[in-house]
MDTraj code that builds the backbone (N, CA, C; nanometers):
import mdtraj as md
import numpy as np

residues = "UNK UNK UNK UNK UNK UNK UNK UNK UNK UNK UNK UNK UNK UNK UNK UNK UNK UNK UNK UNK UNK UNK UNK UNK UNK UNK UNK UNK UNK UNK UNK UNK UNK UNK UNK UNK UNK UNK UNK UNK UNK UNK UNK UNK UNK UNK UNK UNK UNK UNK UNK UNK UNK UNK UNK UNK UNK UNK UNK UNK UNK UNK UNK UNK UNK UNK UNK UNK UNK UNK UNK UNK UNK UNK UNK UNK UNK UNK UNK UNK UNK UNK UNK UNK UNK UNK UNK UNK UNK UNK UNK UNK UNK UNK UNK UNK UNK UNK UNK UNK UNK UNK UNK UNK UNK UNK UNK UNK UNK UNK UNK UNK UNK UNK UNK UNK UNK UNK UNK UNK UNK UNK UNK UNK UNK UNK UNK UNK UNK UNK UNK UNK UNK UNK UNK UNK UNK UNK UNK UNK UNK UNK UNK UNK UNK UNK UNK UNK UNK UNK UNK UNK UNK UNK UNK UNK UNK UNK UNK UNK UNK UNK UNK UNK UNK UNK UNK UNK UNK UNK UNK UNK UNK UNK UNK UNK UNK UNK UNK UNK UNK UNK UNK UNK UNK UNK UNK UNK UNK UNK UNK UNK UNK UNK UNK UNK UNK UNK UNK UNK UNK UNK UNK UNK UNK UNK UNK UNK UNK UNK UNK UNK UNK UNK".split()
xyz = np.array([
    [-0.2228, -1.1883, -2.1827],
    [-0.3229, -1.2171, -2.3058],
    [-0.4835, -1.2598, -2.2728],
    [-0.5692, -1.1908, -2.3220],
    [-0.7055, -1.2212, -2.3076],
    [-0.7321, -1.3117, -2.4248],
    [-0.7835, -1.4628, -2.3330],
    [-0.8187, -1.5929, -2.3985],
    [-0.9285, -1.5559, -2.4919],
    [-1.0176, -1.4503, -2.5023],
    [-1.1203, -1.4404, -2.5674],
    [-1.1134, -1.3341, -2.6855],
    [-0.9713, -1.2937, -2.7033],
    [-0.9364, -1.2165, -2.8273],
    [-0.8939, -1.3043, -2.9134],
    [-0.9345, -1.3021, -3.0619],
    [-0.8841, -1.3736, -3.1676],
    [-0.7862, -1.2962, -3.2305],
    [-0.7075, -1.3723, -3.2757],
    [-0.5850, -1.2982, -3.3743],
    [-0.6093, -1.2842, -3.4916],
    [-0.7034, -1.1750, -3.5221],
    [-0.7415, -1.1245, -3.6501],
    [-0.6942, -0.9916, -3.6943],
    [-0.6777, -0.9723, -3.8384],
    [-0.6400, -0.8225, -3.8362],
    [-0.7581, -0.7058, -3.7727],
    [-0.8906, -0.7731, -3.7939],
    [-0.9887, -0.6748, -3.7508],
    [-0.9690, -0.6331, -3.6233],
    [-0.9665, -0.7407, -3.5426],
    [-0.9275, -0.7208, -3.3885],
    [-0.8057, -0.6532, -3.3487],
    [-0.7038, -0.6548, -3.4401],
    [-0.6011, -0.5837, -3.4149],
    [-0.6228, -0.4223, -3.4495],
    [-0.6972, -0.4082, -3.5593],
    [-0.7038, -0.2493, -3.5928],
    [-0.7966, -0.2017, -3.4825],
    [-0.8860, -0.2775, -3.4284],
    [-0.9602, -0.2163, -3.2929],
    [-0.9189, -0.1895, -3.1956],
    [-0.8292, -0.2974, -3.1705],
    [-0.7590, -0.2638, -3.0371],
    [-0.6351, -0.1488, -3.0424],
    [-0.5894, -0.1097, -3.1777],
    [-0.4978, -0.0390, -3.1744],
    [-0.5667, 0.1124, -3.1742],
    [-0.6841, 0.1033, -3.2258],
    [-0.7546, 0.2246, -3.2321],
    [-0.8227, 0.2860, -3.0613],
    [-0.8748, 0.1595, -2.9958],
    [-0.8771, 0.1671, -2.8705],
    [-0.7897, 0.2186, -2.7738],
    [-0.6529, 0.1520, -2.7894],
    [-0.5255, 0.1840, -2.7489],
    [-0.5233, 0.3231, -2.7616],
    [-0.5143, 0.3782, -2.8742],
    [-0.4800, 0.5166, -2.8892],
    [-0.5742, 0.6203, -2.8183],
    [-0.7421, 0.5688, -2.7949],
    [-0.8244, 0.6636, -2.7418],
    [-0.7943, 0.6532, -2.5922],
    [-0.7266, 0.5323, -2.5307],
    [-0.7258, 0.5382, -2.4107],
    [-0.5986, 0.6032, -2.3415],
    [-0.4982, 0.5982, -2.4436],
    [-0.3643, 0.7251, -2.4110],
    [-0.4448, 0.8503, -2.3864],
    [-0.4958, 0.8934, -2.5051],
    [-0.5790, 1.0157, -2.5225],
    [-0.6635, 1.0777, -2.3894],
    [-0.7218, 0.9484, -2.3519],
    [-0.8148, 0.9717, -2.2350],
    [-0.7152, 0.9983, -2.0981],
    [-0.6168, 0.9083, -2.0928],
    [-0.5177, 0.9373, -1.9735],
    [-0.4579, 1.0803, -1.9865],
    [-0.4431, 1.1164, -2.0824],
    [-0.3902, 1.2700, -2.1226],
    [-0.4848, 1.3876, -2.0536],
    [-0.5826, 1.3361, -2.1167],
    [-0.6807, 1.4391, -2.0770],
    [-0.7239, 1.4318, -1.9022],
    [-0.7293, 1.3072, -1.8695],
    [-0.7477, 1.3091, -1.6956],
    [-0.6436, 1.3524, -1.6520],
    [-0.5185, 1.3426, -1.6696],
    [-0.4071, 1.3733, -1.6239],
    [-0.3928, 1.5522, -1.6144],
    [-0.4293, 1.5954, -1.7117],
    [-0.4385, 1.7328, -1.7747],
    [-0.5423, 1.7932, -1.6904],
    [-0.6681, 1.7187, -1.6765],
    [-0.7576, 1.7695, -1.5549],
    [-0.6988, 1.7760, -1.4166],
    [-0.6698, 1.6632, -1.3855],
    [-0.6151, 1.6430, -1.2677],
    [-0.5295, 1.7724, -1.2299],
    [-0.4342, 1.8050, -1.3099],
    [-0.3219, 1.9375, -1.2820],
    [-0.4025, 2.0347, -1.2708],
    [-0.5174, 2.0790, -1.3662],
    [-0.5649, 2.2076, -1.3777],
    [-0.6432, 2.2349, -1.2031],
    [-0.7185, 2.1082, -1.1730],
    [-0.7710, 2.1123, -1.0565],
    [-0.7106, 2.1260, -0.9272],
    [-0.6029, 2.0560, -0.9338],
    [-0.5058, 2.0858, -0.8370],
    [-0.4371, 2.2194, -0.8125],
    [-0.4243, 2.3094, -0.9221],
    [-0.3709, 2.4126, -0.9062],
    [-0.4935, 2.5098, -0.8725],
    [-0.6359, 2.4887, -0.9202],
    [-0.7346, 2.5579, -0.8673],
    [-0.7492, 2.5431, -0.7182],
    [-0.7251, 2.4183, -0.6444],
    [-0.7656, 2.4089, -0.5549],
    [-0.6455, 2.4644, -0.4396],
    [-0.5302, 2.4676, -0.4858],
    [-0.4208, 2.5158, -0.4295],
    [-0.4266, 2.6671, -0.4013],
    [-0.4905, 2.7142, -0.5166],
    [-0.4911, 2.8850, -0.4787],
    [-0.5922, 2.8884, -0.3815],
    [-0.7086, 2.8008, -0.3259],
    [-0.8048, 2.8392, -0.2305],
    [-0.7532, 2.7888, -0.0861],
    [-0.6870, 2.6775, -0.0708],
    [-0.6166, 2.6418, 0.0387],
    [-0.5786, 2.7288, 0.1574],
    [-0.5098, 2.8284, 0.0669],
    [-0.4519, 2.9345, 0.1445],
    [-0.5564, 3.0537, 0.2147],
    [-0.6467, 3.0711, 0.1074],
    [-0.7713, 3.1317, 0.1525],
    [-0.8428, 3.0745, 0.2715],
    [-0.8805, 2.9417, 0.2845],
    [-0.9361, 2.8777, 0.3653],
    [-0.8648, 2.8841, 0.4902],
    [-0.7490, 2.8698, 0.5159],
    [-0.6604, 2.8975, 0.6366],
    [-0.6819, 3.0184, 0.6727],
    [-0.6737, 3.1410, 0.6086],
    [-0.6933, 3.2626, 0.6435],
    [-0.7913, 3.3002, 0.7101],
    [-0.9300, 3.2462, 0.6145],
    [-1.0473, 3.2777, 0.6686],
    [-1.0898, 3.1910, 0.8023],
    [-1.0596, 3.0688, 0.8213],
    [-1.0533, 2.9977, 0.9413],
    [-1.0170, 3.0713, 1.0424],
    [-0.8654, 3.1131, 1.0378],
    [-0.8365, 3.1827, 1.1629],
    [-0.8877, 3.3163, 1.1865],
    [-0.9131, 3.3884, 1.1027],
    [-0.9710, 3.5065, 1.1226],
    [-1.1287, 3.4621, 1.1737],
    [-1.2303, 3.3752, 1.1334],
    [-1.3202, 3.3660, 1.1989],
    [-1.3267, 3.3203, 1.3490],
    [-1.2309, 3.2368, 1.3586],
    [-1.1884, 3.1676, 1.5048],
    [-1.1795, 3.2922, 1.6076],
    [-1.0792, 3.4248, 1.5224],
    [-1.0730, 3.5040, 1.6257],
    [-1.2025, 3.6102, 1.6583],
    [-1.2551, 3.6010, 1.5613],
    [-1.3745, 3.6849, 1.5486],
    [-1.4974, 3.6190, 1.6269],
    [-1.5366, 3.4998, 1.5990],
    [-1.6066, 3.4132, 1.7123],
    [-1.5732, 3.4367, 1.8518],
    [-1.4516, 3.4458, 1.8793],
    [-1.3733, 3.4619, 2.0172],
    [-1.4454, 3.6072, 2.0643],
    [-1.3969, 3.6983, 1.9825],
    [-1.4764, 3.8672, 2.0270],
    [-1.6011, 3.8659, 2.0329],
    [-1.6781, 3.8075, 1.9691],
    [-1.7890, 3.8167, 1.9354],
    [-1.8855, 3.7629, 2.0722],
    [-1.8273, 3.6325, 2.1004],
    [-1.8941, 3.5836, 2.2401],
    [-1.8438, 3.6520, 2.3607],
    [-1.7216, 3.6997, 2.3569],
    [-1.6777, 3.7584, 2.4915],
    [-1.7529, 3.8781, 2.4784],
    [-1.7973, 3.9440, 2.4073],
    [-1.8549, 4.0848, 2.3737],
    [-2.0048, 4.0543, 2.4245],
    [-2.0773, 3.9172, 2.3668],
    [-2.1844, 3.8887, 2.4071],
    [-2.1999, 3.8549, 2.5627],
    [-2.1173, 3.8225, 2.6411],
    [-2.0772, 3.7455, 2.7622],
    [-2.1116, 3.9178, 2.8611],
    [-1.9950, 4.0120, 2.7958],
    [-2.0303, 4.1376, 2.8808],
    [-2.1498, 4.2188, 2.8688],
    [-2.2237, 4.1593, 2.7403],
    [-2.3699, 4.2446, 2.7306],
    [-2.4362, 4.1893, 2.8131],
    [-2.4234, 4.0437, 2.8436],
    [-2.5230, 3.9534, 2.9240],
    [-2.5148, 4.0104, 3.0677],
    [-2.3844, 4.0277, 3.1081],
    [-2.3560, 4.0607, 3.2293],
    [-2.3962, 4.2365, 3.2944],
    [-2.3896, 4.3036, 3.1890],
    [-2.4393, 4.4232, 3.2069],
    [-2.6093, 4.4488, 3.1963],
    [-2.6878, 4.3773, 3.1149],
    [-2.8006, 4.3933, 3.0569],
    [-2.8645, 4.2623, 3.1068],
    [-2.8092, 4.1559, 3.1747],
    [-2.8909, 4.0317, 3.1937],
    [-2.8751, 3.9532, 3.0681],
    [-2.9776, 3.8732, 3.0702],
    [-2.9894, 3.7887, 2.9512],
    [-3.0559, 3.8711, 2.8438],
    [-3.0034, 3.8379, 2.7083],
    [-3.0346, 3.9342, 2.6222],
    [-3.1005, 3.9046, 2.5019],
    [-3.1219, 3.7482, 2.5028],
    [-3.1910, 3.6620, 2.4019],
    [-3.3050, 3.7393, 2.3653],
    [-3.3864, 3.7808, 2.4212],
    [-3.5206, 3.8451, 2.4074],
    [-3.5030, 3.9674, 2.3107],
    [-3.3808, 4.0600, 2.3427],
    [-3.3419, 4.1674, 2.2736],
    [-3.2822, 4.1215, 2.1291],
    [-3.2183, 3.9982, 2.1208],
    [-3.1834, 3.9574, 2.0009],
    [-3.2406, 3.9145, 1.9043],
    [-3.3778, 3.8748, 1.9603],
    [-3.5004, 3.8406, 1.8952],
    [-3.5365, 3.9365, 1.7717],
    [-3.5219, 4.0548, 1.8105],
    [-3.5679, 4.1706, 1.7330],
    [-3.4862, 4.1989, 1.6028],
    [-3.3834, 4.1337, 1.5966],
    [-3.2882, 4.1457, 1.5010],
    [-3.3284, 4.0797, 1.3951],
    [-3.3370, 4.1101, 1.2759],
    [-3.4083, 4.0667, 1.1460],
    [-3.2964, 3.9331, 1.1026],
    [-3.3797, 3.8257, 1.0645],
    [-3.2949, 3.7171, 0.9709],
    [-3.2306, 3.7708, 0.8595],
    [-3.0870, 3.7508, 0.8499],
    [-3.0202, 3.7871, 0.7171],
    [-3.0719, 3.7177, 0.5725],
    [-3.0933, 3.7799, 0.4813],
    [-3.1650, 3.7354, 0.3450],
    [-3.0808, 3.7939, 0.2544],
    [-3.1118, 3.7437, 0.1336],
    [-3.0420, 3.8334, 0.0220],
    [-2.9181, 3.7297, -0.0157],
    [-2.9287, 3.6281, 0.0238],
    [-2.7786, 3.5475, -0.0178],
    [-2.8318, 3.4625, -0.1191],
    [-2.7639, 3.4560, -0.2406],
    [-2.8091, 3.3684, -0.3626],
    [-2.6523, 3.2766, -0.3966],
    [-2.6623, 3.1699, -0.4481],
    [-2.5661, 3.0799, -0.4996],
    [-2.5529, 3.0579, -0.6615],
    [-2.4522, 3.0882, -0.7300],
    [-2.4520, 3.0609, -0.8349],
    [-2.2954, 2.9374, -0.8735],
    [-2.3088, 2.9098, -0.9985],
    [-2.2073, 2.7918, -0.9860],
    [-2.1180, 2.8182, -1.1244],
    [-1.9710, 2.8015, -1.1342],
    [-1.9031, 2.8178, -1.2507],
    [-1.8537, 2.6951, -1.2662],
    [-1.8268, 2.6402, -1.3945],
    [-1.7515, 2.5067, -1.4221],
    [-1.6057, 2.5345, -1.4377],
    [-1.5219, 2.4607, -1.3661],
    [-1.3793, 2.4117, -1.3778],
    [-1.3798, 2.2701, -1.4094],
    [-1.3318, 2.2602, -1.5383],
    [-1.3263, 2.1343, -1.6292],
    [-1.4104, 2.0078, -1.5455],
    [-1.5632, 2.0744, -1.5714],
    [-1.6684, 1.9851, -1.5463],
    [-1.7030, 2.0240, -1.4140],
    [-1.6458, 2.0764, -1.3057],
    [-1.6707, 2.0655, -1.1758],
    [-1.7492, 2.1948, -1.1371],
    [-1.8485, 2.1837, -1.0788],
    [-1.9389, 2.2960, -1.0530],
    [-1.8909, 2.3678, -0.9344],
    [-1.8132, 2.4683, -0.8923],
    [-1.7834, 2.5488, -0.8139],
    [-1.8870, 2.6595, -0.7731],
    [-1.9075, 2.6718, -0.6646],
    [-2.0028, 2.7720, -0.6086],
    [-1.9596, 2.9019, -0.6014],
    [-2.0489, 2.9876, -0.6385],
    [-2.0100, 3.1395, -0.6067],
    [-2.1319, 3.1929, -0.5211],
    [-2.0976, 3.2368, -0.3914],
    [-2.1942, 3.3029, -0.3000],
    [-2.2213, 3.4641, -0.3296],
    [-2.3303, 3.4939, -0.3760],
    [-2.3328, 3.6380, -0.3790],
    [-2.4271, 3.6983, -0.2252],
    [-2.3885, 3.7943, -0.2005],
    [-2.4240, 3.8271, -0.0739],
    [-2.4033, 4.0082, -0.0536],
    [-2.5138, 4.0985, -0.0716],
    [-2.4853, 4.2012, -0.0415],
    [-2.5098, 4.2457, 0.1069],
    [-2.4261, 4.3088, 0.1709],
    [-2.3838, 4.3279, 0.2912],
    [-2.4652, 4.4364, 0.3113],
    [-2.5886, 4.4139, 0.3782],
    [-2.6682, 4.5292, 0.4484],
    [-2.5965, 4.6467, 0.5409],
    [-2.6543, 4.7709, 0.5131],
    [-2.5994, 4.8649, 0.5987],
    [-2.6466, 4.8425, 0.7688],
    [-2.5517, 4.8604, 0.8526],
    [-2.5813, 4.8267, 0.9774],
    [-2.7039, 4.9577, 1.0284],
    [-2.8035, 4.8626, 1.0812],
    [-2.9031, 4.9474, 1.1375],
    [-2.9661, 4.8816, 1.2501],
    [-3.0090, 4.9610, 1.3456],
    [-3.0392, 4.9134, 1.5009],
    [-3.1850, 4.8894, 1.4770],
    [-3.2238, 4.7302, 1.4857],
    [-3.3549, 4.6976, 1.4828],
    [-3.4047, 4.6922, 1.6308],
    [-3.3447, 4.7272, 1.7398],
    [-3.3697, 4.6946, 1.8556],
    [-3.3986, 4.8355, 1.9265],
    [-3.4516, 4.8351, 2.0353],
    [-3.4471, 4.9725, 2.1236],
    [-3.3339, 4.9926, 2.1989],
    [-3.2650, 5.1168, 2.1697],
    [-3.1519, 5.1401, 2.2145],
    [-3.1834, 5.1875, 2.3806],
    [-3.2722, 5.1951, 2.3893],
    [-3.3187, 5.2662, 2.5497],
    [-3.2886, 5.1046, 2.6422],
    [-3.2925, 4.9997, 2.6025],
    [-3.2969, 4.8768, 2.6718],
    [-3.1648, 4.7926, 2.6319],
    [-3.0524, 4.8941, 2.5757],
    [-2.9269, 4.8199, 2.5556],
    [-2.7981, 4.8995, 2.5928],
    [-2.6930, 4.8409, 2.5540],
    [-2.5761, 4.9690, 2.5687],
    [-2.4679, 4.9558, 2.4660],
    [-2.3676, 4.9908, 2.4798],
    [-2.2445, 5.0158, 2.3726],
    [-2.1845, 4.8221, 2.3662],
    [-2.2189, 4.7895, 2.4805],
    [-2.1485, 4.6321, 2.4875],
    [-2.2207, 4.5639, 2.3999],
    [-2.3643, 4.5507, 2.3947],
    [-2.4539, 4.5195, 2.3354],
    [-2.4266, 4.5269, 2.1447],
    [-2.4080, 4.6790, 2.1345],
    [-2.3744, 4.7102, 1.9935],
    [-2.2684, 4.6496, 1.9454],
    [-2.1677, 4.6452, 2.0269],
    [-2.0417, 4.6036, 1.9766],
    [-2.0532, 4.4356, 1.9511],
    [-2.1338, 4.3788, 2.0330],
    [-2.1393, 4.2380, 2.0025],
    [-2.2311, 4.2067, 1.8900],
    [-2.3311, 4.2857, 1.8601],
    [-2.3901, 4.2913, 1.7604],
    [-2.3033, 4.3004, 1.6188],
    [-2.2150, 4.3812, 1.6147],
    [-2.1073, 4.4387, 1.4967],
    [-2.0400, 4.3193, 1.4820],
    [-1.9978, 4.2456, 1.5918],
    [-1.9107, 4.1402, 1.5757],
    [-1.9783, 4.0335, 1.5138],
    [-2.1106, 3.9907, 1.5448],
    [-2.1501, 3.8806, 1.4903],
    [-2.2206, 3.9319, 1.3490],
    [-2.2141, 4.0367, 1.2894],
    [-2.2268, 4.0471, 1.1815],
    [-2.1148, 4.0455, 1.1148],
    [-2.0079, 4.0522, 1.1484],
    [-1.8793, 4.0206, 1.0968],
    [-1.8730, 3.8482, 1.0810],
    [-1.8991, 3.7956, 1.1885],
    [-1.8971, 3.6343, 1.1985],
    [-2.0001, 3.6125, 1.0731],
    [-2.1082, 3.6680, 1.0460],
    [-2.2155, 3.6234, 0.9419],
    [-2.1227, 3.6264, 0.7900],
    [-2.0483, 3.7449, 0.7894],
    [-2.0119, 3.7605, 0.6460],
    [-1.8791, 3.6758, 0.6298],
    [-1.8164, 3.6568, 0.7348],
    [-1.6773, 3.5572, 0.7007],
    [-1.7246, 3.4188, 0.7084],
    [-1.8476, 3.3860, 0.7585],
    [-1.8772, 3.2482, 0.7399],
    [-1.9376, 3.2212, 0.6098],
    [-2.0121, 3.3350, 0.5608],
    [-2.0449, 3.3142, 0.4194],
    [-1.9404, 3.2957, 0.3178],
    [-1.8599, 3.3665, 0.3447],
    [-1.7291, 3.3445, 0.2340],
    [-1.6522, 3.2273, 0.2786],
    [-1.6526, 3.1858, 0.3747],
    [-1.5763, 3.0393, 0.4245],
    [-1.6464, 2.9527, 0.3573],
    [-1.8108, 2.9296, 0.3693],
    [-1.8815, 2.8371, 0.3137],
    [-1.8456, 2.8395, 0.1571],
    [-1.8417, 2.9617, 0.0860],
    [-1.8097, 2.9379, -0.0736],
    [-1.6835, 2.8636, -0.0683],
    [-1.5669, 2.9308, 0.0119],
    [-1.4255, 2.8791, -0.0427],
    [-1.3981, 2.7085, 0.0273],
    [-1.4607, 2.6808, 0.1237],
    [-1.4418, 2.5580, 0.1858],
    [-1.5175, 2.4533, 0.0976],
    [-1.6511, 2.4759, 0.0570],
    [-1.7152, 2.3843, -0.0284],
    [-1.6536, 2.3803, -0.1611],
    [-1.6151, 2.5067, -0.2267],
    [-1.5121, 2.4668, -0.3446],
    [-1.4060, 2.3849, -0.3332],
    [-1.3314, 2.4117, -0.2392],
    [-1.2108, 2.3170, -0.2087],
    [-1.2735, 2.1740, -0.1953],
    [-1.3726, 2.1383, -0.1180],
    [-1.4018, 1.9987, -0.1079],
    [-1.4245, 1.9546, -0.2415],
    [-1.5235, 2.0214, -0.3312],
    [-1.5549, 1.9743, -0.4413],
    [-1.4455, 1.9440, -0.5440],
    [-1.3296, 2.0449, -0.5468],
    [-1.2253, 2.0257, -0.6323],
    [-1.1571, 1.8909, -0.6018],
    [-1.1253, 1.8683, -0.4195],
    [-1.0288, 1.7772, -0.3732],
    [-1.1281, 1.6120, -0.4185],
    [-1.2869, 1.6488, -0.4117],
    [-1.3278, 1.5204, -0.4653],
    [-1.3091, 1.4673, -0.6138],
    [-1.3273, 1.5848, -0.7117],
    [-1.2962, 1.5751, -0.8273],
    [-1.1579, 1.5092, -0.8655],
    [-1.0567, 1.5594, -0.7896],
    [-0.9202, 1.5193, -0.8088],
    [-0.8920, 1.3938, -0.7738],
    [-0.9541, 1.3436, -0.6955],
    [-0.9637, 1.2071, -0.6285],
    [-1.0173, 1.1110, -0.7468],
    [-1.1526, 1.1624, -0.8223],
    [-1.1975, 1.0569, -0.9093],
    [-1.1209, 1.0821, -1.0406],
    [-1.0604, 1.2053, -1.0650],
    [-0.9553, 1.1928, -1.1993],
    [-0.8430, 1.1413, -1.1802],
    [-0.7920, 1.1228, -1.0492],
    [-0.6703, 1.0614, -1.0114],
    [-0.6894, 0.9027, -1.0067],
    [-0.8174, 0.8343, -0.9761],
    [-0.8672, 0.7059, -0.9959],
    [-0.8795, 0.6612, -1.1327],
    [-0.9406, 0.7436, -1.2112],
    [-0.9512, 0.7287, -1.3773],
    [-0.8343, 0.6956, -1.4396],
    [-0.7452, 0.8047, -1.3979],
    [-0.5967, 0.8137, -1.4899],
    [-0.5179, 0.6953, -1.4248],
    [-0.5121, 0.6283, -1.3092],
    [-0.4707, 0.5291, -1.2854],
    [-0.5174, 0.4000, -1.3408],
    [-0.6148, 0.3961, -1.3318],
    [-0.7168, 0.2651, -1.4345],
    [-0.6688, 0.2797, -1.5437],
    [-0.6561, 0.3839, -1.6304],
    [-0.6069, 0.3796, -1.7707],
    [-0.4727, 0.3405, -1.7752],
    [-0.4157, 0.3966, -1.6967],
    [-0.2161, 0.3895, -1.7167],
    [-0.2066, 0.2574, -1.6450],
    [-0.2599, 0.1937, -1.5475],
    [-0.2315, 0.0477, -1.4937],
    [-0.3064, -0.0699, -1.5251],
    [-0.4207, -0.0308, -1.5837],
    [-0.4952, -0.1793, -1.6153],
    [-0.5687, -0.1617, -1.7587],
    [-0.5967, -0.0430, -1.8062],
    [-0.6581, -0.0703, -1.9281],
    [-0.5505, -0.0763, -2.0493],
    [-0.4656, 0.0623, -2.0189],
    [-0.3674, 0.0400, -2.1717],
    [-0.2686, -0.0992, -2.1479],
    [-0.2165, -0.1292, -2.0303],
    [-0.1514, -0.2458, -2.0495],
    [-0.2343, -0.3411, -2.1175],
    [-0.3293, -0.3744, -2.0582],
    [-0.4343, -0.4868, -2.1230],
    [-0.4144, -0.4682, -2.2475],
    [-0.4637, -0.3731, -2.3372],
    [-0.4621, -0.3002, -2.4817],
    [-0.3276, -0.3716, -2.5479],
    [-0.2207, -0.3023, -2.4846],
    [-0.0772, -0.3411, -2.5452],
    [-0.0654, -0.4898, -2.5278],
    [-0.0866, -0.5397, -2.4351],
    [-0.0614, -0.6889, -2.4039],
    [-0.0991, -0.7681, -2.5141],
    [-0.2838, -0.7324, -2.5628],
    [-0.3454, -0.8041, -2.6638],
    [-0.2934, -0.7688, -2.8117],
    [-0.2538, -0.6745, -2.8114],
    [-0.2032, -0.6097, -2.9426],
    [-0.0620, -0.6807, -2.9719],
    [0.0211, -0.6864, -2.8840],
    [0.1333, -0.7872, -2.8821],
    [0.1136, -0.9398, -2.9398],
    [0.0111, -0.9782, -2.8420],
    [-0.0295, -1.1174, -2.8600],
    [-0.0585, -1.1217, -3.0023],
    [-0.1633, -1.0621, -3.0491],
    [-0.2263, -1.0476, -3.1956],
    [-0.1334, -1.0355, -3.2980],
    [-0.0377, -0.9558, -3.2912],
    [0.0789, -0.9211, -3.3973],
    [0.1882, -1.0012, -3.3925],
    [0.2012, -1.0919, -3.2956],
    [0.2835, -1.2121, -3.2944],
    [0.2193, -1.3120, -3.3640],
    [0.0810, -1.3253, -3.3354],
    [0.0178, -1.4585, -3.3755],
    [0.0310, -1.4336, -3.5594],
    [-0.0462, -1.3018, -3.5973],
    [-0.0467, -1.3021, -3.7175],
    [0.1056, -1.3041, -3.7766],
    [0.1972, -1.2618, -3.7368],
    [0.3503, -1.2883, -3.7877],
    [0.3781, -1.4261, -3.7933],
    [0.3340, -1.4877, -3.7199],
    [0.3404, -1.6524, -3.7049],
    [0.2886, -1.7201, -3.8119],
    [0.1517, -1.6703, -3.8295],
    [0.0682, -1.7247, -3.9434],
    [0.1333, -1.7094, -4.0796],
    [0.1880, -1.5522, -4.0953],
    [0.2573, -1.5457, -4.2142],
    [0.3557, -1.6011, -4.2473],
    [0.4542, -1.6505, -4.1264],
    [0.5637, -1.7230, -4.1732],
    [0.5373, -1.8710, -4.1892],
    [0.4186, -1.9376, -4.0986],
    [0.3757, -2.0475, -4.1508],
    [0.3138, -2.0575, -4.3204],
    [0.2327, -1.9552, -4.3434],
    [0.2004, -1.9541, -4.4882],
    [0.3043, -1.9520, -4.5927],
    [0.4109, -1.8678, -4.5640],
    [0.5078, -1.8540, -4.6589],
    [0.5997, -1.9825, -4.6493],
    [0.5978, -2.0367, -4.5344],
    [0.6898, -2.2010, -4.5409],
    [0.6052, -2.2958, -4.6316],
    [0.4638, -2.2885, -4.6130],
    [0.3750, -2.3780, -4.6947],
    [0.3854, -2.3449, -4.8286],
    [0.3985, -2.2039, -4.8733],
    [0.3932, -2.1833, -5.0225],
    [0.5373, -2.2298, -5.0855],
    [0.6378, -2.1944, -4.9868],
    [0.7863, -2.2537, -5.0205],
    [0.7657, -2.4273, -5.0590],
    [0.7024, -2.4929, -4.9742],
    [0.6994, -2.6241, -4.9724],
    [0.6030, -2.6663, -5.1262],
    [0.5034, -2.5948, -5.1462],
    [0.4208, -2.6427, -5.2541],
    [0.4990, -2.5837, -5.3941],
    [0.5412, -2.4691, -5.3774],
    [0.6592, -2.4199, -5.4953],
    [0.7434, -2.5371, -5.5051],
    [0.8342, -2.6053, -5.3809],
    [0.9340, -2.6628, -5.4508],
    [0.8792, -2.8371, -5.4736],
    [0.7527, -2.8488, -5.4213],
    [0.6844, -2.9886, -5.4831],
    [0.6625, -2.9583, -5.6258],
    [0.5832, -2.8593, -5.6526],
    [0.5717, -2.8367, -5.8047],
    [0.6967, -2.8485, -5.9007],
    [0.7748, -2.7871, -5.8374],
    [0.8951, -2.7867, -5.9138],
    [0.9824, -2.9404, -5.9536],
    [0.9629, -2.9827, -5.8266],
    [0.9999, -3.1363, -5.8665],
    [0.9145, -3.2478, -5.9136],
    [0.7792, -3.1958, -5.9138],
    [0.6962, -3.2634, -5.9952],
    [0.7129, -3.2472, -6.1491],
    [0.7539, -3.1277, -6.2115],
    [0.7928, -3.0835, -6.3588],
    [0.9094, -3.1458, -6.3985],
    [1.0055, -3.1592, -6.2777],
    [1.1285, -3.2362, -6.3144],
    [1.0929, -3.3573, -6.3257],
    [1.0189, -3.4260, -6.2711],
    [1.0266, -3.5830, -6.2876],
    [0.9071, -3.5994, -6.3950],
    [0.8196, -3.4969, -6.4381],
    [0.7552, -3.4939, -6.5403],
    [0.8304, -3.5134, -6.6696],
    [0.9180, -3.4031, -6.6815],
    [1.0113, -3.3680, -6.7646],
    [1.0977, -3.5041, -6.8085],
    [1.1557, -3.5746, -6.7266],
    [1.2522, -3.6792, -6.7060],
    [1.1657, -3.8267, -6.7603],
    [1.0348, -3.8154, -6.7153],
    [0.9645, -3.9416, -6.7907],
    [0.9396, -3.9249, -6.9258],
    [0.9117, -3.7890, -6.9916],
    [0.8990, -3.7433, -7.1108],
    [1.0107, -3.7975, -7.1985],
    [1.1420, -3.7526, -7.1558],
    [1.2668, -3.7646, -7.2295],
    [1.2826, -3.9029, -7.2451],
    [1.2329, -4.0023, -7.1316],
    [1.2750, -4.1422, -7.1421],
    [1.1891, -4.2236, -7.2460],
])
top = md.Topology()
chain = top.add_chain()
for i, resn in enumerate(residues, 1):
    res = top.add_residue(resn, chain, resSeq=i)
    for name in ("N", "CA", "C"):
        top.add_atom(name, md.element.get_by_symbol(name[0]), res)
traj = md.Trajectory(xyz[None], top)
C-alpha cells in the first residue's frame, strides 16, 4: 500500500483507469516483443549462412592473392588502379517502430581496370574473389545490423513488459484493493452510525410519548 494514496472514490477511479492502461500497455509490449522475435529469427539463419560463405570466400580470395603475389611480385601497385566501389545507398523500413536498414547496391559489370599485360589469370581470379567478398560483406552488413537492432529492441520491450507486469500493475492493484477496502469500511461505519442515530431517535420518541401520556 502506498501511504500517499488517499482512499477516495476519485483516486479509486483514477487508479482503475491507470491499471487498465497499464494492462493494455503490457499486452502491446508483449505483442511487439513477439513480432520482433519472429522477425529476428527469420534473419538469424541468413546471418549464419552469410558468415560461413563469407569466411570461405575470404579464404579463397586471400589464397588467390597470395598466388598472384608469388607469380607477379607484390601486386599492391596494380591493385591501386582498381576503382573504389560506389553506388551503395541505405534506406530503412519500420518494424514495430524499429528502423531496419535496407542496403541497395547495383552490382557493376566486371571490367578490367588494370593493364592485363602486367597481370595474369591468378590476379584476375583474386580480383573476382574479392568482388564476391564485397557483395557478401554488403549483404551481411545489412542482415547483421538488422539483427542487432531487433535484438536491442526486443531487450527494451522485454524490460518494459517486465516493469509493467512485476512493478506497475501489482502496485496499482494493491492500491486499488487498499482504497476499495477502506471505502467499504467507511460505508460500514456510516451505516452503523446511521443505525445508532435512528435507534436513538426512536428511543427519544418513545420517551417523549411516555412523558406525554403521564
